[in-house]
C-alpha positions as CSV (number, residue, x, y, z in Angstrom):
1,M,0.0,0.0,0.0
2,W,2.7,2.5,1.1
3,E,4.8,1.8,-2.0
4,S,1.9,2.2,-4.4
5,C,1.0,5.5,-2.7
6,T,4.6,6.7,-3.1
7,N,4.7,5.7,-6.7
8,S,1.4,7.5,-7.4
9,F,2.8,10.6,-5.7
10,D,6.0,10.4,-7.7
11,E,3.9,10.2,-10.9
12,M,1.8,13.1,-9.9
13,V,4.9,15.2,-9.2
14,K,6.4,14.2,-12.6
15,E,3.2,15.1,-14.4
16,N,2.4,18.4,-12.6
17,G,5.5,19.5,-10.7
18,K,6.8,21.9,-13.4
19,Y,3.4,23.5,-13.8
20,I,3.0,23.9,-10.1
21,F,6.4,25.5,-9.7
22,N,5.6,27.9,-12.6
23,Y,2.3,28.7,-10.9
24,I,4.1,29.5,-7.6
25,L,6.8,31.5,-9.5
26,S,4.1,33.6,-11.2
27,M,2.5,34.4,-7.9
28,V,5.6,35.4,-5.9
29,R,7.9,36.5,-8.8
30,H,11.1,35.4,-7.0
31,K,12.9,32.2,-8.0
32,E,14.4,31.3,-4.7
33,L,11.2,32.0,-2.8
34,A,9.2,30.0,-5.3
35,E,11.6,27.1,-4.8
36,D,11.1,27.2,-1.1
37,L,7.3,27.4,-1.4
38,Y,7.3,24.6,-4.0
39,Q,9.2,22.4,-1.5
40,E,6.7,23.2,1.2
41,A,3.8,22.5,-1.1
42,L,5.4,19.1,-2.1
43,L,5.9,18.2,1.6
44,S,2.3,19.1,2.5
45,A,1.0,17.3,-0.5
46,Y,3.1,14.2,0.3
47,L,1.9,14.1,3.9
48,A,-1.8,14.5,2.8
49,F,-1.6,12.3,-0.3
50,S,-2.7,9.1,1.3
51,S,-5.8,10.7,2.7
52,M,-7.0,12.2,-0.6
53,K,-10.5,11.1,-1.3
54,E,-10.8,11.9,-5.0
55,P,-7.7,10.9,-6.9
56,T,-9.2,12.2,-10.2
57,K,-8.8,15.8,-8.9
58,V,-5.1,15.5,-8.1
59,K,-4.0,18.4,-10.2
60,S,-6.5,20.9,-8.8
61,W,-5.8,19.6,-5.3
62,F,-2.1,20.2,-5.8
63,Y,-2.7,23.7,-7.2
64,T,-4.8,24.5,-4.1
65,I,-2.0,23.5,-1.8
66,A,0.5,25.6,-3.8
67,G,-1.8,28.6,-3.7
68,N,-2.4,28.2,0.1
69,K,1.4,28.1,0.7
70,C,1.8,31.4,-1.2
71,R,-1.1,32.9,0.8
72,D,0.4,31.6,4.1
73,Y,3.7,33.3,3.1
74,W,2.1,36.6,2.3
75,R,0.1,36.5,5.5
76,K,3.2,35.9,7.6
77,E,5.1,38.7,5.7
78,N,2.3,41.2,6.2
79,K,1.4,40.2,9.7
80,S,3.9,42.5,11.3
81,K,2.7,45.4,9.2
82,Q,-1.0,44.7,9.7
83,F,-1.2,46.1,13.2
84,W,-0.1,49.5,11.9
85,R,-2.4,49.4,8.9
86,E,-5.4,48.7,11.0
87,E,-4.9,52.2,12.5
88,V,-4.7,50.9,16.0
89,Y,-1.5,52.8,16.1
90,S,-0.3,54.9,13.3
91,Y,3.3,55.7,13.0
92,T,3.5,57.8,9.9
93,S,6.4,59.1,8.0
94,S,6.1,60.4,4.5
95,I,9.6,59.4,3.5
96,E,11.4,56.3,4.7
97,Y,15.1,56.6,4.8
98,V,17.4,53.6,4.4
99,Q,19.5,54.9,7.3
100,Q,17.6,56.6,10.0
101,L,19.0,59.6,11.9
102,P,19.8,58.9,15.6
103,E,16.9,61.2,16.6
104,E,14.5,59.1,14.5
105,E,15.8,55.9,16.0
106,V,15.2,57.2,19.5
107,L,11.7,58.4,18.6
108,H,10.9,55.0,17.0
109,K,12.2,53.1,20.0
110,C,10.3,55.4,22.4
111,S,7.1,54.9,20.4
112,T,7.6,51.1,20.4
113,E,8.1,51.2,24.2
114,E,5.1,53.4,24.7
115,M,3.1,51.0,22.6
116,A,4.2,48.0,24.7
117,E,3.4,50.0,27.9
118,T,0.0,50.8,26.6
119,V,-0.7,47.1,25.8
120,K,0.4,46.3,29.3
121,T,-2.5,48.4,30.7
122,L,-5.0,45.9,29.2
123,P,-6.3,43.0,31.3
124,E,-3.9,39.9,31.1
125,I,-6.3,37.9,28.9
126,Y,-6.1,40.6,26.2
127,Q,-2.3,41.3,26.6
128,Y,-1.3,37.7,25.9
129,P,-2.7,37.3,22.4
130,I,-1.6,40.8,21.4
131,F,2.0,40.2,22.5
132,Q,2.1,36.8,21.0
133,Y,0.7,37.9,17.6
134,Y,2.5,41.2,17.1
135,Y,5.7,40.8,19.1
136,H,6.4,37.1,18.8
137,D,5.0,36.6,15.3
138,L,2.7,33.7,16.2
139,T,-0.3,32.9,14.2
140,L,-3.8,32.7,15.8
141,I,-3.7,29.0,15.6
142,E,-0.3,28.8,17.3
143,I,-1.6,31.1,20.1
144,S,-4.7,28.9,20.4
145,R,-2.5,25.8,20.8
146,K,0.0,27.4,23.1
147,S,-2.8,28.8,25.4
148,D,-5.1,25.7,25.1
149,L,-7.9,28.0,24.0
150,P,-10.3,27.6,21.1
151,I,-9.4,29.7,18.1
152,S,-12.7,31.6,18.4
153,T,-11.7,32.7,21.9
154,V,-8.3,33.9,20.7
155,K,-10.0,35.9,17.9
156,T,-12.5,37.4,20.2
157,R,-9.8,38.5,22.7
158,M,-7.7,40.0,19.9
159,K,-10.7,42.0,18.7
160,R,-11.6,43.2,22.1
161,A,-8.0,44.1,22.9
162,K,-7.8,46.2,19.7
163,E,-11.1,47.9,20.6
164,R,-9.7,48.8,24.0
165,L,-6.4,50.0,22.5
166,R,-7.7,52.3,19.8
167,P,-8.6,55.2,22.1
168,K,-5.5,54.8,24.1
169,L,-3.2,54.7,21.2
170,Q,-4.8,57.6,19.3
171,S,-3.5,59.8,22.1
172,L,0.1,58.5,21.4
173,A,0.0,59.4,17.7
């Protein structure tokens, strides 16, 4: 059974691998990143291949996995910026310099510290998910697993924490 599953997977990769890689490359437009995401997609597909219910839809299933890997990558890349975009705290500068002036570095550090201090004024149940998500780069699922809470509870606490932070952080801006 295992050997036939491996052979079928190998055949699927031989038939569709080049197309999947080109699909990923067209989405991310960076060869090395596309190679990494392709490897992740192959690994995910291999691990889930034996549980696939409809072998006739292998190609679309494989494309779905590849697309999900690209979206996961974008989500992770944009997660750190998302907090600022949501206007919970807006740190605006019209021009970004490659090398900041010492005064700007101090101001940025102060604003980051003020931000952390403001988050610490929240009740503990709201602090934890905010710090884990924005400062430790954990996903909501990872926070859920780490805290032994349902994902819906983590999402609710994040939403309520942001609602409580908005008025406090607008005074910092």
